[in-house]
VEXDREN-2710 file (C-alpha; in Angstrom, 1 decimal):
% VEXDREN-2710
k/r/px/py/pz
1/MET/-2.6/-5.6/17.6
2/ARG/1.0/-5.3/17.2
3/GLY/3.8/-4.2/18.8
4/SER/4.5/-1.0/20.0
5/HIS/8.0/-0.9/17.5
6/GLU/7.8/-1.9/14.1
7/HIS/11.3/-1.9/11.8
8/GLY/12.9/-0.1/15.1
9/PHE/10.7/2.7/15.0
10/ALA/7.8/3.4/17.4
11/VAL/4.7/2.7/15.4
12/ILE/3.0/6.0/16.6
13/ALA/5.9/8.4/15.3
14/LEU/5.7/6.1/12.5
15/LEU/2.0/6.4/11.7
16/TRP/2.3/10.3/12.2
17/SER/4.7/10.6/10.2
18/GLY/2.4/9.4/7.4
19/TYR/-1.2/9.7/7.9
20/LEU/-1.3/13.1/9.0
21/PRO/0.7/14.4/5.4
22/LEU/-1.8/11.9/3.9
23/LEU/-4.9/13.7/5.2
24/LEU/-3.1/17.0/3.9
25/PHE/-3.3/15.5/0.7
26/ARG/-6.7/14.2/0.5
27/HIS/-8.3/17.1/2.2
28/ILE/-6.8/19.8/-0.4
29/THR/-7.4/17.5/-3.5
30/GLY/-11.1/16.7/-2.2
31/SER/-11.9/19.9/-1.3
32/ALA/-11.0/21.6/-4.7
33/MET/-13.8/19.2/-7.0
34/TYR/-16.1/22.1/-8.0
35/CYS/-14.4/24.6/-6.0
36/ILE/-14.9/27.2/-8.5
37/ARG/-18.4/26.5/-9.8
38/SER/-19.9/26.0/-5.9
39/ASN/-18.8/29.7/-5.3
40/GLY/-19.3/30.8/-9.3
41/ALA/-21.2/33.6/-7.7
42/VAL/-18.4/35.8/-6.9
43/LEU/-17.2/35.4/-11.1
44/TYR/-19.7/37.7/-11.4
45/HIS/-17.2/40.4/-9.9
46/ARG/-14.5/40.2/-12.8
47/VAL/-11.9/41.5/-10.9
48/VAL/-12.1/37.8/-9.0
49/THR/-11.1/35.2/-10.6
50/PRO/-11.1/31.2/-10.4
51/LEU/-7.5/31.0/-8.9
52/ASP/-8.8/33.2/-6.4
53/ILE/-11.7/31.5/-5.4
54/PHE/-9.0/28.1/-5.3
55/ILE/-6.4/29.9/-3.3
56/GLY/-9.2/31.0/-0.9
57/LYS/-10.8/27.4/-0.5
58/CYS/-7.7/25.1/-1.2
59/GLY/-5.4/27.9/0.9
60/LEU/-7.6/27.8/3.8
61/GLU/-8.1/23.9/4.0
62/ALA/-3.8/23.8/3.7
63/LEU/-3.8/26.1/6.7
64/GLY/-6.2/23.9/8.5
65/ASN/-4.4/21.1/8.3
66/VAL/-0.7/22.3/8.6
67/ALA/-2.2/23.3/11.9
68/ALA/-3.6/20.0/12.5
69/VAL/-0.1/18.4/11.9
70/ALA/1.5/21.4/14.4
71/LEU/-1.1/20.4/17.2
72/SER/-0.9/16.5/17.1
73/PHE/2.6/16.7/17.0
74/ILE/2.6/18.7/20.1
75/ILE/-0.5/16.5/21.6
76/PHE/1.8/13.4/21.0
77/TYR/5.3/14.8/22.0
78/THR/3.7/15.4/25.3
79/LEU/2.6/12.0/25.9
80/GLY/6.0/10.8/25.1
81/PHE/4.7/9.2/21.7
82/VAL/6.9/10.7/19.6
83/GLU/10.5/12.4/20.2
84/THR/12.3/15.6/19.3
85/PRO/12.7/15.8/16.0
86/ALA/16.5/15.2/15.2
87/ASN/16.2/17.7/12.1
88/TYR/13.8/20.5/12.6
89/PRO/14.3/22.3/9.5
90/LEU/14.2/19.2/7.1
91/LEU/10.9/18.2/8.8
92/LEU/9.1/21.8/8.2
93/LEU/10.9/21.3/4.6
94/GLY/8.8/18.2/4.1
95/VAL/5.9/19.7/5.5
96/LEU/6.0/22.4/2.9
97/TYR/6.7/20.5/0.1
98/MET/3.9/18.0/0.7
99/THR/1.8/21.0/1.3
100/TRP/3.1/22.1/-2.6
101/TRP/2.1/18.7/-3.8
102/SER/-1.1/18.8/-2.6
103/LEU/-1.9/22.1/-3.8
104/ALA/-0.4/21.1/-7.2
105/VAL/-2.6/18.4/-7.9
106/ALA/-5.6/19.9/-6.5
107/LEU/-4.9/23.0/-8.9
108/ILE/-5.2/20.3/-11.8
109/VAL/-8.4/18.2/-10.4
110/ALA/-10.0/21.7/-9.7
111/ALA/-9.6/22.9/-13.3
112/LEU/-10.4/19.5/-14.8
113/SER/-13.1/18.5/-12.5
114/GLU/-15.5/22.2/-13.9
115/ARG/-14.4/20.2/-17.7
116/SER/-16.0/16.9/-17.0
117/ASP/-18.1/15.5/-14.1
118/ILE/-16.2/12.1/-15.1
119/VAL/-12.9/13.7/-12.6
120/GLU/-15.6/13.2/-9.7
121/HIS/-15.9/9.5/-10.2
122/VAL/-12.1/9.1/-11.2
123/TRP/-10.3/10.9/-8.8
124/MET/-12.2/9.0/-5.7
125/PRO/-10.4/5.5/-6.8
126/ILE/-7.3/7.2/-7.8
127/SER/-7.5/8.1/-4.4
128/TYR/-7.8/5.5/-2.3
129/MET/-4.8/3.8/-4.6
130/TYR/-2.4/6.7/-3.5
131/LEU/-2.7/5.2/0.1
132/PRO/-0.9/2.4/-0.2
133/LEU/1.7/3.9/-2.8
134/SER/2.4/7.4/-1.5
135/GLY/4.6/6.1/0.7
136/CYS/2.6/6.9/4.0
137/PHE/2.8/3.3/5.4
138/TYR/6.8/2.6/4.1
139/MET/10.0/3.7/3.9
140/ALA/11.8/3.8/0.7
141/GLU/14.6/1.5/2.2
142/TRP/12.4/-1.4/2.9
143/LEU/11.9/-1.9/-0.9
144/PRO/14.2/-4.3/-3.4
145/ASN/16.8/-1.9/-4.9
146/ASN/15.0/-1.9/-8.6
147/MET/11.5/-1.3/-6.9
148/ARG/12.8/1.4/-5.2
149/ALA/13.8/3.4/-8.2
150/VAL/10.9/2.6/-9.5
151/ALA/8.7/4.4/-6.7
152/LEU/10.9/6.8/-6.4
153/THR/10.9/8.0/-9.8
154/LEU/6.8/7.1/-10.2
155/MET/5.7/8.7/-6.5
156/PRO/6.9/12.5/-6.2
157/SER/5.2/12.3/-2.4
158/LEU/7.6/9.2/-1.3
159/HIS/10.3/11.5/-1.6
160/ILE/8.5/14.3/0.5
161/TYR/8.2/11.3/3.0
162/GLU/11.4/11.0/2.8
163/MET/12.2/14.1/4.3
164/ILE/9.5/14.0/6.2
165/ARG/11.0/10.8/8.3
166/SER/14.3/11.7/7.8
167/GLY/13.8/15.0/9.7
168/LEU/12.1/13.0/12.5
169/PHE/14.2/10.3/13.0
170/GLY/17.3/11.4/12.0
171/MET/20.4/9.4/11.4
172/ARG/18.6/5.9/12.5
173/VAL/17.2/6.0/8.8
174/GLN/18.4/5.9/5.2
175/ALA/16.4/8.7/3.6
176/PHE/16.0/8.6/-0.3
177/TYR/15.1/11.9/-1.5
178/ASN/16.0/14.1/-4.8
179/LEU/15.3/17.7/-4.2
180/GLY/16.3/18.8/-7.4
181/TYR/13.8/16.0/-9.0
182/LEU/10.9/16.9/-6.6
183/THR/10.9/20.6/-7.4
184/SER/11.3/19.9/-11.1
185/ILE/8.6/17.9/-10.7
186/LEU/6.2/19.9/-8.7
187/SER/7.0/23.3/-10.7
188/ILE/5.9/21.1/-13.7
189/LEU/2.5/20.1/-12.2
190/THR/1.8/23.7/-10.5
191/PHE/2.6/24.9/-14.2
192/ILE/0.3/22.6/-15.8
193/GLY/-2.6/23.4/-13.1
194/PHE/-2.1/27.1/-13.9
195/LYS/-2.8/26.5/-17.2
196/PHE/-5.8/24.8/-17.0
197/ILE/-7.4/26.6/-14.4
198/ARG/-6.5/30.1/-16.1
199/ASP/-9.2/29.5/-19.0
200/VAL/-12.2/27.5/-16.8
201/ARG/-14.5/30.2/-17.0
202/ASP/-15.3/29.0/-20.3
203/HIS/-16.2/25.0/-18.8
204/LEU/-18.1/26.5/-16.2
205/GLU/-22.1/26.0/-15.7
206/PHE/-24.8/27.2/-13.6
207/GLU/-28.2/26.2/-12.9
END
């Protein structure tokens, strides 16, 4: 429908660098919903904790999606749709941070979904609103300066997309990301998630 290039970049490479990380986020957070309740039978073994269930379910989902990112890159690279990454370490770091971001949010979703069924109904529209805001289909340099500052402050995922695309395209893009800010935000979210999931046993209900 459009040309093979957009803003000077190959469309397939641009979409690959956006959509696969998006699937990583949506699949991990989606699998977190009621994941503890649905596997609650193993909690009769006191040595098993809700966090163990979360790691088993969402950790496996994360591994599968990261493998899909790697496999799809190999396929597109073989077909000539994407080029050799300009900075492999930065690209891999971006994928790792996207996994961390997804797991941190999933921790909170998993814990809150056991406290209230409202979370299931609220999370769906939130996940759809996340799509256009996340950085999946745009880059920070395309935004006006004031809007860029707001987006980078409110959307941690935008920093991650900037890392991934900088690793993929190199000096052809002007990337905007702050590792210190990103690490701080994700650490806070992870801490909140651990705190919420620690006492989730008190909120579990089984039929």
